[in-house]
MIDOSE-1310 file (N, C-alpha, C; in nm, 2 decimals, decimal comma, always signed):
residues 223
mtdt	+3,00/+5,91/+12,23/+3,10/+6,00/+12,17/+3,10/+6,14/+12,24; +3,20/+6,22/+12,22/+3,21/+6,35/+12,28/+3,12/+6,45/+12,20; +3,09/+6,56/+12,26/+3,02/+6,66/+12,18/+3,09/+6,70/+12,05; +3,22/+6,72/+12,06/+3,30/+6,76/+11,94/+3,29/+6,66/+11,83
qmft	+3,29/+6,53/+11,87/+3,28/+6,42/+11,77/+3,14/+6,42/+11,71; +3,04/+6,44/+11,79/+2,90/+6,44/+11,75/+2,87/+6,56/+11,65; +2,92/+6,67/+11,69/+2,90/+6,79/+11,61/+2,97/+6,78/+11,47; +3,08/+6,72/+11,47/+3,15/+6,70/+11,34/+3,07/+6,60/+11,25
qike	+3,02/+6,49/+11,31/+2,94/+6,40/+11,24/+2,81/+6,46/+11,19; +2,75/+6,54/+11,27/+2,63/+6,61/+11,22/+2,66/+6,70/+11,10; +2,76/+6,78/+11,11/+2,80/+6,88/+11,01/+2,83/+6,80/+10,88; +2,90/+6,69/+10,89/+2,95/+6,63/+10,77/+2,85/+6,54/+10,70
qlft	+2,75/+6,48/+10,78/+2,66/+6,38/+10,73/+2,51/+6,41/+10,73; +2,47/+6,52/+10,80/+2,33/+6,54/+10,81/+2,29/+6,68/+10,76; +2,16/+6,71/+10,75/+2,11/+6,84/+10,72/+1,98/+6,85/+10,80; +1,93/+6,98/+10,82/+1,83/+7,00/+10,91/+1,70/+6,93/+10,87
avvg	+1,67/+6,92/+10,74/+1,55/+6,86/+10,69/+1,53/+6,71/+10,74; +1,64/+6,64/+10,73/+1,63/+6,49/+10,77/+1,61/+6,48/+10,93; +1,68/+6,56/+11,00/+1,67/+6,56/+11,15/+1,53/+6,61/+11,19; +1,48/+6,71/+11,12/+1,35/+6,76/+11,15/+1,24/+6,65/+11,12
dvld	+1,26/+6,57/+11,02/+1,17/+6,46/+10,99/+1,17/+6,36/+11,10; +1,29/+6,33/+11,15/+1,30/+6,23/+11,26/+1,23/+6,28/+11,38; +1,25/+6,41/+11,41/+1,19/+6,47/+11,53/+1,03/+6,46/+11,52; +0,98/+6,48/+11,40/+0,84/+6,47/+11,38/+0,79/+6,33/+11,43
vvgh	+0,87/+6,23/+11,39/+0,83/+6,09/+11,41/+0,83/+6,06/+11,56; +0,93/+6,11/+11,63/+0,95/+6,08/+11,77/+0,87/+6,17/+11,87; +0,78/+6,26/+11,80/+0,68/+6,34/+11,88/+0,72/+6,48/+11,92; +0,82/+6,53/+11,85/+0,87/+6,67/+11,87/+0,85/+6,74/+11,73
snqf	+0,73/+6,80/+11,71/+0,69/+6,85/+11,58/+0,70/+7,00/+11,57; +0,75/+7,07/+11,67/+0,76/+7,22/+11,66/+0,90/+7,26/+11,70; +1,00/+7,21/+11,62/+1,14/+7,23/+11,67/+1,22/+7,33/+11,58; +1,16/+7,38/+11,47/+1,22/+7,48/+11,39/+1,19/+7,62/+11,43
lpqs	+1,30/+7,70/+11,44/+1,27/+7,84/+11,47/+1,22/+7,91/+11,35; +1,17/+8,04/+11,36/+1,11/+8,10/+11,24/+1,19/+8,09/+11,12; +1,12/+8,07/+11,01/+1,18/+8,05/+10,88/+1,28/+8,16/+10,83; +1,25/+8,28/+10,87/+1,33/+8,40/+10,83/+1,46/+8,41/+10,89
ikpl	+1,50/+8,32/+10,99/+1,63/+8,32/+11,05/+1,73/+8,25/+10,95; +1,82/+8,32/+10,89/+1,91/+8,26/+10,79/+2,06/+8,29/+10,82; +2,15/+8,22/+10,77/+2,29/+8,24/+10,79/+2,34/+8,37/+10,72; +2,43/+8,44/+10,79/+2,49/+8,56/+10,73/+2,56/+8,52/+10,60
vpgt	+2,63/+8,41/+10,61/+2,71/+8,36/+10,50/+2,64/+8,23/+10,45; +2,58/+8,23/+10,33/+2,51/+8,11/+10,28/+2,60/+7,99/+10,28; +2,55/+7,88/+10,31/+2,63/+7,76/+10,31/+2,68/+7,72/+10,45; +2,66/+7,81/+10,54/+2,71/+7,79/+10,68/+2,63/+7,68/+10,75
klvg	+2,70/+7,59/+10,81/+2,64/+7,49/+10,90/+2,68/+7,52/+11,05; +2,59/+7,52/+11,14/+2,62/+7,56/+11,28/+2,56/+7,45/+11,37; +2,65/+7,39/+11,46/+2,60/+7,30/+11,56/+2,66/+7,33/+11,69; +2,58/+7,33/+11,80/+2,64/+7,36/+11,93/+2,53/+7,35/+12,03
ramp	+2,56/+7,39/+12,16/+2,47/+7,39/+12,27/+2,41/+7,53/+12,29; +2,27/+7,53/+12,31/+2,20/+7,66/+12,33/+2,24/+7,73/+12,46; +2,27/+7,86/+12,45/+2,29/+7,94/+12,56/+2,18/+8,06/+12,54; +2,06/+8,03/+12,58/+1,95/+8,13/+12,56/+1,97/+8,26/+12,63
vlea	+1,94/+8,37/+12,56/+1,95/+8,50/+12,61/+1,82/+8,58/+12,60; +1,76/+8,63/+12,71/+1,63/+8,69/+12,70/+1,65/+8,84/+12,69; +1,60/+8,89/+12,58/+1,60/+9,03/+12,54/+1,46/+9,10/+12,57; +1,46/+9,23/+12,58/+1,34/+9,31/+12,59/+1,36/+9,45/+12,55
dypd	+1,25/+9,51/+12,49/+1,26/+9,65/+12,45/+1,26/+9,73/+12,58; +1,33/+9,84/+12,57/+1,35/+9,93/+12,69/+1,34/+10,07/+12,64; +1,22/+10,12/+12,61/+1,20/+10,25/+12,54/+1,29/+10,36/+12,61; +1,36/+10,44/+12,52/+1,44/+10,55/+12,56/+1,56/+10,50/+12,65
gagh	+1,57/+10,38/+12,68/+1,69/+10,33/+12,75/+1,69/+10,37/+12,90; +1,57/+10,41/+12,95/+1,57/+10,46/+13,09/+1,44/+10,40/+13,16; +1,45/+10,41/+13,29/+1,33/+10,36/+13,37/+1,37/+10,36/+13,52; +1,30/+10,28/+13,60/+1,32/+10,29/+13,74/+1,36/+10,15/+13,80
gpma	+1,38/+10,05/+13,72/+1,42/+9,92/+13,76/+1,57/+9,91/+13,79; +1,62/+9,80/+13,84/+1,76/+9,78/+13,87/+1,86/+9,80/+13,76; +1,81/+9,78/+13,63/+1,90/+9,80/+13,52/+1,87/+9,93/+13,44; +1,80/+10,02/+13,50/+1,75/+10,14/+13,43/+1,87/+10,22/+13,38
dkpf	+1,98/+10,23/+13,45/+2,09/+10,31/+13,41/+2,21/+10,22/+13,36; +2,17/+10,10/+13,32/+2,28/+10,01/+13,27/+2,25/+9,98/+13,12; +2,33/+10,05/+13,03/+2,31/+10,03/+12,89/+2,33/+9,88/+12,85; +2,24/+9,83/+12,77/+2,24/+9,69/+12,72/+2,20/+9,59/+12,83
gimf	+2,17/+9,64/+12,95/+2,13/+9,54/+13,06/+2,25/+9,46/+13,09; +2,23/+9,32/+13,10/+2,34/+9,23/+13,14/+2,39/+9,16/+13,01; +2,39/+9,23/+12,90/+2,43/+9,16/+12,77/+2,58/+9,13/+12,78; +2,66/+9,21/+12,84/+2,81/+9,18/+12,85/+2,83/+9,06/+12,94
eald	+2,76/+9,05/+13,05/+2,77/+8,93/+13,14/+2,73/+8,81/+13,06; +2,62/+8,81/+12,99/+2,58/+8,70/+12,91/+2,68/+8,66/+12,81; +2,74/+8,76/+12,74/+2,84/+8,73/+12,64/+2,96/+8,66/+12,70; +3,01/+8,72/+12,81/+3,13/+8,67/+12,88/+3,11/+8,53/+12,94
slre	+2,99/+8,49/+12,96/+2,96/+8,36/+13,02/+2,97/+8,24/+12,91; +2,98/+8,28/+12,78/+2,98/+8,18/+12,68/+3,09/+8,08/+12,70; +3,06/+7,95/+12,68/+3,16/+7,84/+12,69/+3,19/+7,78/+12,55; +3,29/+7,70/+12,55/+3,33/+7,64/+12,42/+3,21/+7,56/+12,36
neiy	+3,19/+7,57/+12,23/+3,08/+7,50/+12,16/+2,94/+7,55/+12,19; +2,92/+7,66/+12,27/+2,79/+7,71/+12,29/+2,75/+7,81/+12,19; +2,62/+7,83/+12,17/+2,56/+7,92/+12,08/+2,48/+8,03/+12,15; +2,52/+8,15/+12,13/+2,44/+8,27/+12,19/+2,31/+8,28/+12,11
lasg	+2,20/+8,25/+12,18/+2,07/+8,25/+12,11/+1,98/+8,35/+12,18; +1,96/+8,46/+12,11/+1,88/+8,57/+12,17/+1,75/+8,59/+12,11; +1,65/+8,62/+12,19/+1,51/+8,65/+12,15/+1,44/+8,73/+12,26; +1,32/+8,78/+12,22/+1,23/+8,85/+12,31/+1,21/+9,00/+12,28
ssfd	+1,29/+9,06/+12,20/+1,27/+9,20/+12,17/+1,19/+9,22/+12,04; +1,17/+9,34/+12,01/+1,11/+9,38/+11,88/+1,22/+9,37/+11,77; +1,19/+9,41/+11,65/+1,28/+9,41/+11,54/+1,33/+9,55/+11,51; +1,34/+9,64/+11,61/+1,37/+9,78/+11,59/+1,52/+9,81/+11,60
yalw	+1,60/+9,71/+11,63/+1,75/+9,73/+11,65/+1,82/+9,60/+11,64; +1,95/+9,61/+11,63/+2,04/+9,49/+11,61/+2,07/+9,43/+11,75; +2,08/+9,30/+11,76/+2,10/+9,22/+11,88/+2,25/+9,17/+11,89; +2,32/+9,19/+11,78/+2,46/+9,13/+11,77/+2,54/+9,22/+11,68
gglm	+2,68/+9,21/+11,70/+2,76/+9,29/+11,62/+2,90/+9,24/+11,61; +2,99/+9,31/+11,56/+3,13/+9,27/+11,53/+3,21/+9,24/+11,66; +3,21/+9,34/+11,75/+3,29/+9,32/+11,87/+3,24/+9,20/+11,96; +3,11/+9,18/+11,96/+3,05/+9,06/+12,02/+3,10/+8,93/+11,96
stra	+3,11/+8,93/+11,83/+3,16/+8,82/+11,75/+3,31/+8,79/+11,79; +3,38/+8,90/+11,80/+3,52/+8,89/+11,83/+3,54/+8,82/+11,97; +3,46/+8,87/+12,07/+3,47/+8,81/+12,20/+3,42/+8,67/+12,21; +3,31/+8,64/+12,14/+3,26/+8,50/+12,13/+3,36/+8,41/+12,07
qhlk	+3,42/+8,45/+11,96/+3,52/+8,37/+11,89/+3,64/+8,34/+11,98; +3,68/+8,44/+12,06/+3,79/+8,42/+12,16/+3,75/+8,31/+12,26; +3,63/+8,31/+12,30/+3,58/+8,21/+12,40/+3,55/+8,07/+12,34; +3,57/+8,06/+12,21/+3,55/+7,93/+12,14/+3,40/+7,89/+12,13
aaga	+3,32/+8,00/+12,13/+3,17/+7,97/+12,11/+3,15/+7,92/+11,97; +3,04/+7,84/+11,95/+3,02/+7,79/+11,82/+2,96/+7,89/+11,72; +2,88/+7,98/+11,77/+2,82/+8,08/+11,69/+2,71/+8,16/+11,76; +2,64/+8,24/+11,69/+2,53/+8,32/+11,74/+2,40/+8,30/+11,65
ildg	+2,29/+8,30/+11,72/+2,16/+8,29/+11,65/+2,07/+8,40/+11,71; +2,02/+8,49/+11,62/+1,94/+8,60/+11,67/+1,80/+8,60/+11,61; +1,70/+8,60/+11,70/+1,56/+8,62/+11,66/+1,54/+8,77/+11,64; +1,62/+8,82/+11,55/+1,63/+8,97/+11,52/+1,74/+8,99/+11,43
fvrd	+1,80/+9,11/+11,44/+1,89/+9,16/+11,34/+2,04/+9,16/+11,39; +2,13/+9,17/+11,30/+2,27/+9,17/+11,32/+2,33/+9,29/+11,25; +2,44/+9,35/+11,30/+2,50/+9,46/+11,23/+2,66/+9,43/+11,23; +2,73/+9,52/+11,16/+2,88/+9,50/+11,14/+2,90/+9,37/+11,06
tdei	+2,82/+9,36/+10,96/+2,82/+9,23/+10,89/+2,95/+9,20/+10,81; +3,02/+9,31/+10,76/+3,14/+9,29/+10,69/+3,25/+9,24/+10,79; +3,25/+9,30/+10,91/+3,35/+9,26/+11,01/+3,33/+9,11/+11,05; +3,20/+9,07/+11,07/+3,17/+8,94/+11,11/+3,21/+8,84/+11,00
rrlg	+3,19/+8,87/+10,87/+3,23/+8,79/+10,76/+3,38/+8,77/+10,76; +3,45/+8,88/+10,79/+3,60/+8,87/+10,79/+3,65/+8,78/+10,90; +3,58/+8,78/+11,01/+3,62/+8,70/+11,13/+3,59/+8,55/+11,10; +3,49/+8,53/+11,01/+3,45/+8,39/+10,99/+3,37/+8,33/+11,10
fpvf	+3,30/+8,41/+11,18/+3,22/+8,37/+11,29/+3,08/+8,34/+11,25; +3,03/+8,22/+11,27/+2,89/+8,18/+11,22/+2,78/+8,25/+11,29; +2,70/+8,33/+11,22/+2,59/+8,40/+11,27/+2,47/+8,38/+11,18; +2,35/+8,35/+11,25/+2,22/+8,34/+11,19/+2,13/+8,45/+11,24
srgs	+2,05/+8,51/+11,16/+1,96/+8,62/+11,20/+1,85/+8,64/+11,10; +1,76/+8,73/+11,13/+1,66/+8,77/+11,04/+1,70/+8,87/+10,93; +1,83/+8,91/+10,94/+1,88/+9,01/+10,85/+1,97/+9,11/+10,91; +2,01/+9,21/+10,84/+2,10/+9,31/+10,90/+2,03/+9,45/+10,92
faqd	+2,07/+9,52/+11,02/+2,01/+9,65/+11,05/+2,11/+9,72/+11,14; +2,15/+9,84/+11,11/+2,26/+9,91/+11,18/+2,22/+9,97/+11,31; +2,09/+9,99/+11,33/+2,04/+10,06/+11,45/+2,09/+9,99/+11,58; +2,14/+10,07/+11,68/+2,20/+10,01/+11,80/+2,09/+9,98/+11,90
qgvr	+2,13/+9,88/+11,98/+2,04/+9,84/+12,09/+2,05/+9,93/+12,22; +2,17/+9,99/+12,24/+2,20/+10,05/+12,36/+2,09/+10,14/+12,43; +2,02/+10,22/+12,35/+1,92/+10,31/+12,41/+1,78/+10,25/+12,38; +1,77/+10,13/+12,33/+1,64/+10,08/+12,29/+1,60/+9,94/+12,35
gkvl	+1,70/+9,87/+12,40/+1,67/+9,74/+12,45/+1,78/+9,69/+12,55; +1,74/+9,59/+12,62/+1,84/+9,53/+12,72/+1,83/+9,38/+12,73; +1,93/+9,32/+12,77/+1,93/+9,18/+12,80/+1,88/+9,17/+12,95; +1,78/+9,09/+12,97/+1,72/+9,08/+13,11/+1,78/+8,96/+13,18
dyrv	+1,81/+8,85/+13,11/+1,85/+8,73/+13,18/+1,92/+8,64/+13,07; +1,98/+8,54/+13,12/+2,05/+8,44/+13,02/+2,06/+8,30/+13,09; +2,08/+8,20/+13,01/+2,07/+8,06/+13,05/+1,94/+8,03/+13,11; +1,83/+8,08/+13,05/+1,70/+8,05/+13,09/+1,62/+7,99/+12,98
kmqi	+1,52/+7,91/+13,01/+1,43/+7,85/+12,91/+1,34/+7,96/+12,85; +1,32/+7,95/+12,72/+1,24/+8,05/+12,66/+1,17/+8,00/+12,53; +1,07/+8,07/+12,49/+1,00/+8,02/+12,37/+1,02/+8,12/+12,25; +1,06/+8,06/+12,14/+1,08/+8,14/+12,01/+0,98/+8,08/+11,91
gatv	+0,88/+8,16/+11,87/+0,78/+8,11/+11,79/+0,70/+8,00/+11,86; +0,70/+7,88/+11,80/+0,63/+7,77/+11,86/+0,73/+7,67/+11,93; +0,85/+7,72/+11,94/+0,96/+7,63/+11,99/+1,01/+7,67/+12,12; +1,02/+7,58/+12,22/+1,08/+7,60/+12,35/+1,23/+7,56/+12,34
vapg	+1,31/+7,65/+12,39/+1,45/+7,63/+12,39/+1,50/+7,63/+12,54; +1,57/+7,53/+12,58/+1,63/+7,52/+12,71/+1,78/+7,53/+12,70; +1,85/+7,58/+12,81/+1,99/+7,58/+12,81/+2,05/+7,44/+12,79; +2,14/+7,43/+12,70/+2,21/+7,30/+12,67/+2,14/+7,22/+12,56
dlif	+2,03/+7,26/+12,51/+1,97/+7,19/+12,40/+2,06/+7,19/+12,28; +2,06/+7,09/+12,20/+2,14/+7,08/+12,08/+2,08/+7,16/+11,97; +2,16/+7,25/+11,91/+2,11/+7,33/+11,80/+2,18/+7,30/+11,67; +2,11/+7,28/+11,56/+2,16/+7,25/+11,43/+2,10/+7,35/+11,33
adde	+2,18/+7,42/+11,26/+2,13/+7,52/+11,17/+2,21/+7,51/+11,04; +2,13/+7,53/+10,93/+2,19/+7,54/+10,79/+2,11/+7,63/+10,71; +2,12/+7,63/+10,58/+2,05/+7,72/+10,49/+1,90/+7,70/+10,50; +1,85/+7,59/+10,54/+1,71/+7,56/+10,53/+1,64/+7,57/+10,67
gvlv	+1,71/+7,61/+10,77/+1,64/+7,63/+10,90/+1,73/+7,62/+11,02; +1,68/+7,66/+11,13/+1,74/+7,65/+11,26/+1,66/+7,55/+11,35; +1,72/+7,44/+11,39/+1,65/+7,33/+11,45/+1,70/+7,31/+11,60; +1,60/+7,30/+11,69/+1,63/+7,28/+11,83/+1,60/+7,14/+11,86
ipae	+1,70/+7,06/+11,90/+1,69/+6,92/+11,93/+1,69/+6,90/+12,08; +1,58/+6,87/+12,15/+1,58/+6,86/+12,29/+1,68/+6,76/+12,34; +1,75/+6,79/+12,45/+1,86/+6,71/+12,50/+1,81/+6,57/+12,53; +1,69/+6,55/+12,57/+1,64/+6,41/+12,61/+1,63/+6,32/+12,49
veqe	+1,62/+6,37/+12,37/+1,61/+6,29/+12,25/+1,72/+6,30/+12,15; +1,82/+6,38/+12,18/+1,93/+6,41/+12,08/+2,00/+6,29/+12,03; +2,03/+6,19/+12,12/+2,10/+6,07/+12,07/+2,01/+5,99/+11,97; +1,89/+5,97/+12,01/+1,80/+5,90/+11,93/+1,78/+5,97/+11,79
avek	+1,76/+6,10/+11,80/+1,74/+6,18/+11,68/+1,85/+6,17/+11,58; +1,98/+6,18/+11,63/+2,09/+6,18/+11,55/+2,11/+6,04/+11,49; +2,09/+5,94/+11,57/+2,11/+5,80/+11,52/+2,01/+5,77/+11,41; +1,88/+5,80/+11,43/+1,78/+5,78/+11,33/+1,79/+5,86/+11,21
aldk	+1,85/+5,98/+11,22/+1,87/+6,07/+11,11/+1,98/+6,01/+11,02; +2,09/+5,95/+11,08/+2,19/+5,89/+11,01/+2,14/+5,77/+10,93; +2,05/+5,69/+11,00/+1,99/+5,58/+10,93/+1,90/+5,62/+10,81; +1,83/+5,73/+10,83/+1,74/+5,78/+10,73/+1,82/+5,83/+10,61
vate	+1,93/+5,89/+10,63/+2,01/+5,94/+10,52/+2,06/+5,82/+10,44; +2,11/+5,72/+10,51/+2,16/+5,60/+10,44/+2,05/+5,53/+10,36; +1,92/+5,53/+10,41/+1,81/+5,47/+10,33/+1,77/+5,56/+10,22; +1,78/+5,69/+10,23/+1,75/+5,79/+10,13/+1,85/+5,77/+10,01
nkva	+1,97/+5,74/+10,04/+2,07/+5,72/+9,94/+2,03/+5,60/+9,86; +1,98/+5,49/+9,92/+1,94/+5,37/+9,85/+1,82/+5,40/+9,76; +1,73/+5,49/+9,81/+1,61/+5,53/+9,73/+1,65/+5,60/+9,61; +1,75/+5,69/+9,62/+1,80/+5,77/+9,51/+1,85/+5,68/+9,40
iaik	+1,93/+5,58/+9,45/+1,99/+5,49/+9,35/+1,88/+5,41/+9,28; +1,78/+5,36/+9,36/+1,67/+5,28/+9,30/+1,59/+5,37/+9,20; +1,56/+5,49/+9,23/+1,49/+5,58/+9,14/+1,57/+5,60/+9,01; +1,70/+5,63/+9,02/+1,78/+5,65/+8,91/+1,78/+5,53/+8,82
egms	+1,77/+5,41/+8,88/+1,77/+5,29/+8,80/+1,63/+5,25/+8,74; +1,53/+5,34/+8,77/+1,40/+5,32/+8,71/+1,28/+5,29/+8,80; +1,31/+5,27/+8,93/+1,20/+5,23/+9,02/+1,11/+5,35/+9,04; +0,97/+5,33/+9,04/+0,88/+5,44/+9,06/+0,88/+5,48/+9,20
tvea	+0,83/+5,61/+9,22/+0,83/+5,66/+9,36/+0,73/+5,58/+9,45; +0,62/+5,53/+9,39/+0,53/+5,44/+9,46/+0,60/+5,32/+9,51; +0,67/+5,25/+9,42/+0,74/+5,13/+9,46/+0,85/+5,16/+9,56; +0,92/+5,27/+9,54/+1,03/+5,31/+9,63/+0,98/+5,33/+9,77
fekf	+0,87/+5,40/+9,78/+0,81/+5,43/+9,92/+0,76/+5,30/+9,98; +0,70/+5,21/+9,90/+0,65/+5,09/+9,96/+0,77/+5,00/+10,01; +0,88/+5,01/+9,94/+1,00/+4,92/+9,97/+1,08/+4,98/+10,09; +1,11/+5,11/+10,08/+1,20/+5,17/+10,18/+1,13/+5,25/+10,29
gvm	+1,01/+5,30/+10,26/+0,94/+5,37/+10,37/+0,98/+5,51/+10,39; +1,06/+5,57/+10,30/+1,10/+5,71/+10,31/+1,09/+5,77/+10,17; +1,07/+5,90/+10,16/+1,07/+5,97/+10,04/+1,10/+6,12/+10,06
């Protein structure tokens, strides 16, 4: 199936907990980003391809390197490179300023990006809510990045917490977490997660009809 078809199926039929369980079984046990990364609008589900963006603190916004006199570093180039169904996924800086805002959301939405995930803060939250653009972050903070940090690179492999994210990895996020599904196991993970959901539905019916949890686990193998 196409990415668009798969993303729709994931949003409509799956949740991060069940996919995370499957990834544990197939040997990928560190795939959730830090727990504090949450949707700006509760109930948001986000699915797309990772476009990792490497941030760094840049004290006083000045220095002697090639980007010393370039506010935000190459953030605008990274933003403009977004493709349809991609997720702008930024990490690497401290939590002293926001990594995303309203105008960035407007540009990303025009490019048909799927959303943005920040290992840090977001600002212009009312504007982003009005746009309806999906954003996940550690919270909101109005302080600007311009004189405090820069984007150093993008479309690069990077580590966030215990999780390695590569360009093009499948990202699935909901109220309970942000999950990185490595490209090499994504088809297996989605198929097994769909099977697990179907089995869990049978378990729920059996328990409602009086089956004990011990019996249910012995019979179905999930709980």
